[in-house]
C-alpha positions, 0 to 999 in steps of 0.5 A, a space after each residue: 157737871 156737878 160730879 166734876 166739881 166735887 173732886 176739889 171740895 175737900 180742898 175748897 172753902 165751899 161755894 154757893 152758885 146761882 141762888 135765887 134771892 128770897 127763896 128758901 134756898 137762900 136760908 142755907 149757907 156753907 157750913 149748914 148741917 144736913 138736918 138744917 137743910 132738910 128742915 128747910 127743903 125737906 127730904 132729898 129725892 136723890 143722892 150720890 156719893 162718888 167712890 173713894 171720895 169724902 163728899 156726897 151730893 143730895 138733890 132737893 126738888 122745888 118749883 114743880 108748877 112749870 118745870 121741876 128744878 133741883 137744888 144740889 147740896 154737896 156735903 162733907 162730914 154732914 156739913 154743906 160745902 157747895 150749893 147749886 140752884 136751878 138745876 134741871 136734873 138730879 146730881 150726877 145726871 147733868 
């Protein structure tokens, strides 16, 4: 679950999981700014910020042709610390 993984982010160096090769998502890396991500993926469709936690997760939708898929991007101080691709729901609902 995306929410459970966020609690170690302040101590983690960050991670990239399940990134589809040759996709727009592969242009995002740990340390990218929120503005850089939004230039690549557009505006997020959902966002969560756990109470008392320094990070937040934003969900970006893509591949709506067959089934909608979501990229979850976790930020700390507006910088990417974790990316998860091919999710079937927005942050916090998986």
